[in-house]
PAKOL-297491 format. One record per residue (C-alpha): chain; x, y, z. Coordinates in Angstrom, 1 decimal. Example, Ala and Ser with C-alpha at 12.3 -4.5 7.8 and 13.67 -1.06 7.14 Angstrom:
ATOM   ch        X        Y        Z
ATOM    A     12.3     -4.5      7.8
ATOM    A     13.7     -1.1      7.1
END
This chain:
ATOM   ch        X        Y        Z
ATOM    A     -0.6    -14.3     -8.1
ATOM    A     -3.2    -12.1     -6.1
ATOM    A     -4.6    -14.1     -3.0
ATOM    A     -7.7    -13.0     -1.2
ATOM    A     -8.7    -14.4      2.4
ATOM    A    -11.9    -13.4      4.0
ATOM    A    -12.3    -14.1      7.7
ATOM    A    -15.6    -12.8      9.1
ATOM    A    -15.2     -9.2      7.7
ATOM    A    -11.4     -9.3      7.7
ATOM    A    -10.3     -9.2      4.0
ATOM    A     -6.5    -10.1      3.7
ATOM    A     -5.1     -9.5      0.1
ATOM    A     -1.5    -11.0     -0.5
ATOM    A      0.6    -10.2     -3.4
ATOM    A      2.2    -13.6     -4.2
ATOM    A      4.9    -13.2     -6.9
ATOM    A      8.1    -13.2     -5.0
ATOM    A     10.2    -14.9     -7.7
ATOM    A      9.7    -11.4     -9.7
ATOM    A      9.8     -9.4     -6.5
ATOM    A      6.1     -9.1     -6.4
ATOM    A      6.3     -6.8     -9.4
ATOM    A      2.9     -5.9    -10.9
ATOM    A      1.3     -6.9    -14.3
ATOM    A     -1.6     -5.0    -15.6
ATOM    A     -3.7     -8.3    -14.9
ATOM    A     -2.7     -8.3    -11.3
ATOM    A     -3.4     -4.5    -10.8
ATOM    A     -7.0     -4.9    -12.4
ATOM    A     -7.5     -7.9    -10.0
ATOM    A     -6.4     -5.8     -7.1
ATOM    A     -8.8     -3.0     -8.1
ATOM    A    -11.7     -5.3     -8.7
ATOM    A    -11.1     -6.6     -5.3
ATOM    A    -11.0     -3.3     -3.8
ATOM    A    -14.2     -2.1     -5.5
ATOM    A    -15.8     -5.3     -4.2
ATOM    A    -14.9     -5.0     -0.6
ATOM    A    -17.8     -2.5      0.6
ATOM    A    -18.9     -5.1      3.3
ATOM    A    -15.3     -5.7      4.6
ATOM    A    -15.0     -4.4      8.2
ATOM    A    -10.9     -4.1      7.8
ATOM    A     -8.6     -5.0      5.2
ATOM    A     -4.9     -5.8      5.2
ATOM    A     -2.7     -5.6      2.2
ATOM    A      0.6     -7.6      2.3
ATOM    A      3.1     -9.6      0.1
ATOM    A      5.1    -12.8      0.2
ATOM    A      9.0    -13.1      0.3
ATOM    A     11.3    -10.1      1.1
ATOM    A     10.1     -7.5     -1.2
ATOM    A      6.5     -6.1     -0.6
ATOM    A      6.3     -5.0     -4.4
ATOM    A      9.1     -3.7     -6.8
ATOM    A      6.4     -1.9     -8.8
ATOM    A      5.5     -2.4    -12.4
ATOM    A      6.6     -5.6    -14.1
ATOM    A      9.6     -4.3    -16.3
ATOM    A      8.3     -5.9    -19.6
ATOM    A      4.9     -4.5    -19.2
ATOM    A      6.2     -1.1    -18.1
ATOM    A      8.0     -0.7    -21.1
ATOM    A      5.0     -1.7    -23.2
ATOM    A      2.7      1.0    -21.5
ATOM    A      1.9     -0.1    -18.0
ATOM    A      3.6      2.8    -16.4
ATOM    A      1.1      5.1    -17.8
ATOM    A     -2.1      3.0    -17.4
ATOM    A     -5.0      4.5    -15.4
ATOM    A     -5.2      1.2    -13.4
ATOM    A     -2.9      2.5    -10.9
ATOM    A     -5.1      5.2    -10.1
ATOM    A     -8.1      3.1    -10.3
ATOM    A     -6.6      0.8     -7.6
ATOM    A     -5.5      3.5     -5.2
ATOM    A     -8.8      5.4     -5.6
ATOM    A    -10.8      2.2     -4.8
ATOM    A     -8.8      1.5     -1.7
ATOM    A     -8.9      5.2     -0.6
ATOM    A    -12.6      5.1     -0.9
ATOM    A    -13.3      2.3      1.1
ATOM    A    -14.9      3.1      4.5
ATOM    A    -13.1      0.3      6.5
ATOM    A     -9.7      0.3      8.2
ATOM    A     -7.0     -0.6      5.7
ATOM    A     -3.6     -1.6      6.8
ATOM    A     -0.6     -2.1      4.6
ATOM    A      1.8     -4.7      6.2
ATOM    A      4.8     -4.3      4.2
ATOM    A      7.1     -7.4      4.5
ATOM    A      9.9     -5.9      2.7
ATOM    A     10.7     -3.1      0.2
ATOM    A      8.2     -0.9     -1.6
ATOM    A      9.1      0.7     -4.8
ATOM    A      7.6      2.6     -7.8
ATOM    A      4.1      2.6     -8.5
ATOM    A      3.2      0.3     -5.7
ATOM    A      3.6      3.0     -3.6
ATOM    A      0.0      4.1     -4.5
ATOM    A     -2.0      1.5     -3.0
ATOM    A      0.0      1.8      0.3
ATOM    A     -0.5      5.5      0.6
ATOM    A     -4.1      4.9      0.0
ATOM    A     -4.3      2.8      3.2
ATOM    A     -4.9      4.3      6.6
ATOM    A     -2.1      2.6      8.4
ATOM    A      1.4      1.2      7.4
ATOM    A      3.6     -1.1      9.3
ATOM    A      6.8     -2.5      7.9
ATOM    A      9.7     -4.8      8.7
ATOM    A     13.2     -3.4      9.7
ATOM    A     14.8     -4.4      6.2
ATOM    A     12.0     -2.3      4.1
ATOM    A     13.4      0.2      2.1
ATOM    A     11.1      2.9      0.3
ATOM    A     11.5      4.7     -3.0
ATOM    A      9.6      5.9     -6.1
ATOM    A     12.2      6.5     -9.0
ATOM    A      9.6      8.1    -11.6
ATOM    A     11.8     11.0    -12.4
ATOM    A     14.8      8.8    -13.3
ATOM    A     12.5      6.4    -15.3
ATOM    A     10.9      9.3    -16.9
ATOM    A      7.3      9.1    -15.9
ATOM    A      5.0     11.1    -13.9
ATOM    A      3.7      9.6    -10.5
ATOM    A      0.0      9.0    -10.5
ATOM    A     -1.8     12.2     -9.6
ATOM    A     -3.0     11.3     -6.0
ATOM    A      0.5      9.6     -5.0
ATOM    A      2.1     12.9     -4.3
ATOM    A     -0.6     14.6     -2.6
ATOM    A     -1.2     11.6     -0.3
ATOM    A      2.6     11.3      0.3
ATOM    A      2.7     15.1      1.3
ATOM    A     -0.3     14.8      3.4
ATOM    A      1.9     12.2      5.4
ATOM    A      5.6     13.6      5.3
ATOM    A      5.3     17.0      4.1
ATOM    A      6.1     18.6      0.5
ATOM    A      9.8     18.7      1.2
ATOM    A     10.2     15.0      2.2
ATOM    A      8.1     14.1     -0.7
ATOM    A     10.2     16.0     -3.1
ATOM    A     13.2     14.2     -1.4
ATOM    A     11.8     10.9     -2.7
ATOM    A     10.1     11.8     -5.9
ATOM    A     12.4     14.6     -7.2
ATOM    A     15.7     13.8     -5.3
ATOM    A     15.2     10.2     -6.1
ATOM    A     16.1      9.1     -2.6
ATOM    A     15.9      5.5     -1.1
ATOM    A     14.9      5.8      2.5
ATOM    A     15.0      3.2      5.2
ATOM    A     12.4      1.8      7.5
ATOM    A     13.7      4.1     10.4
ATOM    A     13.7      7.2      8.3
ATOM    A     10.2      6.2      6.8
ATOM    A      9.1      5.8     10.5
ATOM    A     10.8      9.1     11.6
ATOM    A      9.0     10.9      8.6
ATOM    A      5.6      9.5      9.3
ATOM    A      5.4      7.4      6.3
ATOM    A      5.0      4.4      8.3
ATOM    A      3.3      3.9     11.7
ATOM    A      5.2      1.0     13.4
ATOM    A      8.4     -1.2     12.6
ATOM    A      7.9     -4.6     13.5
ATOM    A      9.9     -7.8     13.1
ATOM    A      8.9    -10.2     10.2
ATOM    A      7.6    -13.1     12.4
ATOM    A      5.3    -10.3     14.2
ATOM    A      4.2     -8.5     11.1
ATOM    A      0.7    -10.1     10.3
ATOM    A     -0.1    -10.5     13.9
ATOM    A      0.5     -7.0     14.4
ATOM    A     -1.6     -6.0     11.5
ATOM    A     -4.6     -8.2     12.9
ATOM    A     -4.1     -6.9     16.5
ATOM    A     -4.8     -3.4     15.0
ATOM    A     -8.1     -4.6     13.5
ATOM    A     -9.5     -6.1     16.6
ATOM    A    -11.2     -2.9     17.9
ATOM    A    -12.8     -1.8     14.5
ATOM    A    -13.9     -5.4     14.0
ATOM    A    -15.5     -5.6     17.4
ATOM    A    -17.2     -2.2     17.0
ATOM    A    -20.7     -1.7     15.5
ATOM    A    -20.0     -1.0     11.7
ATOM    A    -21.6      2.7     11.7
ATOM    A    -19.5      3.5     14.9
ATOM    A    -16.4      2.4     13.1
ATOM    A    -17.2      4.1      9.9
ATOM    A    -18.2      7.3     11.8
ATOM    A    -14.8      7.4     13.5
ATOM    A    -12.9      6.7     10.3
ATOM    A    -14.9      9.7      8.8
ATOM    A    -14.1     11.9     11.6
ATOM    A    -10.4     11.2     11.4
ATOM    A    -10.3     12.6      7.5
END
């Protein structure tokens, strides 16, 4: 359900559970975290999904059994955020719930026009992972973060772009090529230069 392809320093991670809206089990999250932790030599990383939804967040059955409170969510987002390479979330569709964490930990986010964004933790009775509101607020500001997390609003791709939550909206058939195009310069640069520039952008 998690696919990894390595292409000369470009790592492409795909969540492949479209029959369940790419909802995430603890095993899937652990595998994603282990990949992120092992990707120290990657020059660039693309995170995407299959089907029409990037991820619906936690698998509902496992969420009820405790997955919503698992530290594995923070483990995954922290591992991605710590990677020195360029990380791109290529969102093939809607992003929901705890899946926001891994996407917020990426450096760039692109999405298809049909994507929606929501994080209904308050409605479900949970706190978000600690780093998620901070990363979201750094991108879109405290008020709009509260609009999503406290107000429970579902926002469109256009609103996400206007807010700064995503950096580009592209048609579905151009999504992966656009993501690849964004890695070209960093893949061609000397690793120490690419990493140095990434550090200066923090």
